[in-house]
N, C-alpha and C positions, 0 to 999 in steps of 0.2 A: 660620641660625647661621653658615654659611660666609660669607655676605655681611657679617655683623657682624664676623667674625674678620678679614676682609680690611680692613675699615675701621679696625680696631684696629691692624693691622700698619702701615698708612700713618700712623696717628697717632703710633705709637711708633718710627718709622724715624729713624735718625740724620740730621740735616739735611745736605744736600749729597751723600748717598749715592745712586748711580744705582739706579733701580728694579729693574734686572736683578740686581744684587748687593746686596741690602739688608743693612744692619748693624743688627740690632735692639737696642734698649735693654733689652728684656725677652725672656725665652724664649717660644717658641711655646706651650708648655704653660701658662705663666702667662696668656698672652693668651687661650688657650682657656678658662681658668677665669673670667677677667674677663668674656669674652663670654657665658659661660653665666650668670653672675650678672646681667649687664645684661639678658639675654634674659628671665630670670625676673622681674626687676623690671619691665621693660616689659610683659610679659604680665600680670603681677599688676596693674599700673596700669590696663591696658585692661580687665581683668576688674572691677577696682574701679570704673572709670568706668561700665561697663555696669550694675553693681549699683546705683551711685548714681542713674543715669538711671531705672532701673526703680523704685527706691524713690521718686524724685521724682514719677514718673508715678502711682504708687500713692497718694502723699500728695495730689496734685492731684485724683485721682479721689475720694479720701475726703472732701476738702474740698468738692468739688462735690456729692457725695451728702449731706454734712452740711448744706450750704446749701439744697439741695432739700428735705431733711427739715424744716429749720427753716421754710422758706417754706410748706410744707404744713401744719406745726403752727400757724404764725401765721394762715394762711388759715382753718384749722379753728377756731381760737380766736375769730377775728373772726366767723365764721359762727355759732358757738355763742352768742357775746355778742349779736350782732345779732338772732338768732332769739329769744333769751330776752327781749330788750327788746320785740320786736314782739309776742310772745305776751302779754306783760304789758300792752302798750298796747292790744291787742285786748280784753283783759279790762276795762281801764279804760274803754274806749269803751262796752262793754256795760253797765258799771256806770252810765254816764250815762243809759241808758234806764231800766233797773230796777236799783236803786231810785231813781236821781237824778231823772229827768224824771217818773216816776210819782208820787213824793212831791211834787215841785214843783207839778205840775198838780193833783194830788189835793187838796192843801191849799188851793188857790185857788178851788175850786168850793164850792157849798153842800153841807151834810152829806149830803143825800139822793142826791148824785151822786158821792160820793168813790170808791166801788168801780167804778162804771161808767166813770169817767174813767181810773182806774188800769188797768182791764182793757183799755182801748184800747191803751195802751202795751205791756202784757204780750202782747197778741195779736200785735203787730208783731214781738216777739221770736221768736215761734213761726212765724207765717205767712211773714214775709219770709225767714226762714232757709231754709225748705223751697223757696220760690220761687227763691231765690238758687242753691241747689244744682241745681235742675232746669234753669233757663234764664237768669235775669236776670244772673248773673255773666258768662255768655258774651256777652250783649247789651251789657254795660257794658265789659268788658275783653277780649273776644275780638277777633280780627282781622276787620275788616269794612270799612266805608267811613268817610268823614270824620264821619258823623253817628250811626252805630249799629254795634255789633259784630255779628259773624256768629254762627253756630250751631255753630262748631267745638268749643266747650267745654261743650255741653249735657250735663247729668248729670255735670258736672265731668270730662268726658273730657279727658285730657291735663294735668289739674291735679294734678301729683304732688309729690314731695319735692325734685325738682331745681329750681334757681332759673331764673327767666326774666330774662335780663340786661337786657331792655328796661324791666322794672319794678323789680326789685331783685336785684342780682347776688349778694348774700351770704345770702339767706334762701330757704327753700323756697317755691315758687310757692303751695303750699297755705297757708302762713302768710300770704302776701300776700292770698290769696283770703279767708281768714277775717277778717283785719283789715279789709278793705274791706267785708265783710258787715256789720260793726257800724255803719258809716256808713249803709248801706242800711236798717238797722233804725230808727235814731233819726230819720232824715229824715222819713218819713211820720208818725211818732209826734209830731213837732213840730206838724204840721198840726192834730192833734186839739184843740189849745188854742183854736182859733178857733171850732169848732162844739161845744164842750163843752156838755153838759146838754140837747142837743136832736136828736142824730142817732141813728137806729136802729143797733144793733150789727151786724146783718146787712148793712145798707147800707154801714156803715163798712168792713167787711171787703172787700166787692166793690170799693168805691171805691179802697181802698188797693192792692189787687192790680193793678187796671188802671193806677193812678197809677205804680206801680213799673215797669210795662212802658213806658208812654207818655211819662212825664216824667223819672223818675229815671234810667233806663237810658241814654237818649240823651244826657242832660246829662252824666252821669258819663263816658260814652265820649268826648264832644267835648272835655272838659277833661283827662281823665286817661288815656284809652285809646289804644292804638296807632293812629296815623293820625288821631287826633281833630282836628277843625277848630280847636279852641282850645288844643290841647296845647302848652304852652311848652317842655317838656323833651324832646319827641319831634318837634320841627319841625312843629308845626301851622301851618296857613295864617295864622291870626290868633292869635299866642301871647298868651294871657290868663293872667296870674299868679294862681293859686289854689292855695296850698300845701296847705290842709286842708279846703276845702269852702265857701268864702264864697258862690260862685255855685251849686255843685253841691248843697249842703245847705241853706244858710240862705235864699238868694234864692228857690230853687224852693219850699221848704216855706212860707216866709213869704208869698210872692205867692199861692200856691195856697190858703193859709189865708184870705187876704183875699177871694178869689173865692168860696170856700166859704161864708164868713160872709155875704157879700152875697146869694148864691143862696138860702141857707136862710132868711134873714130873722132878725129879732131874737127873743130868748127872750121868753116870755110875761111881760109886765110891765116889760120893759126899755125905756127907762132910768128910768121913774117909780118902780119898785119897787127898793129897795136890795138888792143881791146881793153882800154882802161875803164874803170868803174865810172858810170855816168853821174853818180852822186855819193861821194864818201860821207856827206852829211846824213843822208838817209841811213847808211850803214852804221854810222856812229850812234845815231839814236837807237837803231835796232840792237846794236851790241850792248848798249847800256840797259836796255829793257831785258835782254838775255841775262845779264849779270843780276839784275833785280829779281827776275823770275826764277833764277837758279836757286835761290834760297828755298823756294817751295819744292824744287826738284830734289835737292839734297837734304835740307833740314826736315822737309816733309816726310822723307823716307824713314824717319824715326817712328812714324805712324802714331805720333802723340806729342803733346806739348810737354816734353820732358827735358831732363838734362842732356840726354843724347841728342835731342834736336838742337839744343844750344851749341853743343860741341861740333855738330855737323855744320851749323850756320857759320861759326867762327872759322872752321877749317876751309869752307868754301870761299869766304871772303879773302882770307889770307893767301890762298893758293892763286886766286885770280890776280891779286895785286902783284905777287912775286913773279908770276908768269908774264904779265905785261912788262914788268921791268926787265926780265930776262930777254924777251923778244926784242924790245927796244934797244937794249944794250948791244945785242948781237947785230942788229940792223945798223946801229950807229957806227959800230966798229967796221962793218963791211961797206956801208954806203956813205958814211960821213955825216948822215942826217937821220934822226928818228922821225918816222912818219906816223900820222894819225891812223892810217890803215894798219900799220904794224902794231901799234899799241892796242887797238881793239881786237886784232887777230890773236895777239898774245894773251889777252885777258880771256878770250873764249877758249883758247888752248888750255889755259890753267884750270878753267871751270870743267873742261872735259877730263883733264888728268885727275882732278880731285874727286870726281863723281864716284868711282868705286871705293875710294878710301875715306870719304867724308865722315862716316860714322865709326871709324876705327883708329884714327890717328890723332896725335896731339898737335896743338897749334904750330909749334916749331917744325914738326915733321911736315905739316901742310905747306909751310913756306918752301921747304926743300922740294916737295913734290911739284909745286907750282913752278919754281925756278927751273928745275930739270925739264919739265914738260914744255915750258915756253921755249927754251933754247932748242930742244929736240924738234919740236914742230916747225920752228923757223928753218932749221936745217932741212927738214923734209920738203918744205914748200919751196925754198930757194935753191937748194942743191939737188936733191934726189929727183924732184919733178923735172927739172931741166936736164938732168943726166939721162933719164929714160924717155923724156919727150912726150909723155901722155898729157892729154888735155883735160885735167880735172878743173873745170871752169872756175869754181869758187873755192877750191882747195878743201873739199869735203873729206877726202882721204887724208890729206896732209895734216888737218887739224883733228878730225874726229877719229879716223881709223888709226893714225899714228899716235895721237894723244890718248885715245882710249886704251890702246895696247900698252903704252908706257905706264899709264896710270894703274892699270890692273896689276902689272908686275911690281910697281912701287908699293902698291897696297900690301902685297905679300911680304915686302921687306919691312915696312914701317908700322904695320898694324900692331896695336898694343892693347892688352887686356885691361889696362887702367881705364881706357875709354869705353871699351865694349868687350866684356868677358864672354864672348859668344860661345866658347867651348867650355865654359864653367869657371867658377871662381878658382883662382890660383893656377890656372892653366895658361901657358903662353899662347899668344895669337899669331904674331908675325915672326919673320926670320930673325930680326935683330933682337927680339925678346927671347928667342930660344926655340921657337917652333920652325925648324929649318925645312920641314916637309911642306910648309904652307907655300913656299915659292914654287914648288913643283905643282901643287894644286892650281895655283894661279896660271901657270904655263899651260896646263891641261885645259883649263877653262878658256883661255885665249885661243888655244889651238882648235878647240871645238867651234868657237865662234867664227874663226877664220874659215874653217872647212865648210861649215854650214852655209856661211854667206857666199863663198865662192861657188859651191856646187848648186845651191838653191837659186842664186841670181843668174848664173849661166843658163840653167834650165828654163827659167822664166823668160829671160831675154830671147832665147831661141824660139820658144813657142809664140810669144807675142810678135816677134819679128816675122815669123812665117805666116801668121794669120792677119794681123793688122798692119804690120810694118811699123818700125820704131821711129825712124827719123823723118823729119819734114823734108820736103823737096828743097833743092838748092835755091829755087826761086822764093819759096816761103821763108827760108832761112835768111836770105838777103833782105827780104821785106821786113822781117821781124815777127816774133811770135804774137805780139799784141794784135796786129792786124790780121795775120794769116790764120791764127787759131781762135781769136776772140772778136775780131771785127771792130776793135777800138784802140785808141791810143792813150798812153798814160799822161801825155802832155799835149794840150791843144794850143800851141803858140800862135797859130794863124787866125784864131778867132778871139774876138774881144769878149 
């Protein structure tokens, strides 16, 4: 206050007056009042500045909290949306097994084998589920080496509701686990089409359990598991592009189907005796359910409700349609008529062919993949099968083995970083985009799948055959699997 008063006196001193004898323009009392007012104003300003600074700090803190809350809410919403889509996709893939595949295969066999054939798919839904929970999930997706997972997740130990960022950062690990389970169910079920109407139910169960251990688990780990030799998304040594299971599901099941058909031998009377499907209607419904469920199979493999899921969904539908047209056109040219069975077989072939490519290719490329696969699988079923004379009862190899192999190769050609920059932004993905080495990677992946399937399946068949026996007796085969293996019939026409 005194310092302020002194400054005011200097300010109001008459100019030219010596400082020792000041002549003031205003009285000291007035100066004191002015000084008091200024002091109050300056103090109030400082207080106001302090108040404004505190308010600004509070506002910044509130904005930061609001932003954090919004980010948390957005992350929670994304997680909820992704989880909902993945649980839906898991249900869609299960629908592919039962009723989809069960009806598709069930309609293609003779009437006396319809229940026996459908029971094989149904049994996989139960047996593989329990096996997955106990150990095979850990072998497929647990941390291990480049070829097989470890035992860290046996009995689903550590598989909880928190995400695993290596696999899917926005969904619970348990959701990822149950989604992958549905793939493990349908894959061995596909093999049953090759040995339909002639394998013991007990032998089938043991064969499939061993196959899940020795063929499916290592192949799934190599392509999709942490540290897998062929894993393209987690820096595998040979990155093989397989979005939803071209090698893991279709090549392994299809090649194993061929080996099983060759080992078992032909059905009684084949090929001299006609063995037409007993109900193409059932197969038609089953094929349409497969097409529907395949959206979960392929679009679900994006592991979230994202633009990549949309791209895979579109590619899946386009390929199925193009393949159906391709198969029907080839059949029309060859036989003079397009058949319903040919149409649904072509659609399934296209779905198989696009499976490894669904998350990597553009819509027009999907049309090409579908068309090529549809015509190729028609040729394998109509020409190659007859040429070599093997009895692949329901063409499991002709559609899944051949279609999966062709699809995996075409993936290496058509994959595009615009859809999925799996190797990083600005880096080409497929052969036509400039990554010529990718075709070799695809061939290596296919080669490993073929080798593992042939060696593993032959070994399992030999062991089961020598212990339980694989094939039903001639009498049981003539009677049909429904009565001989299950003691019931699919159709009771004699009873009202």
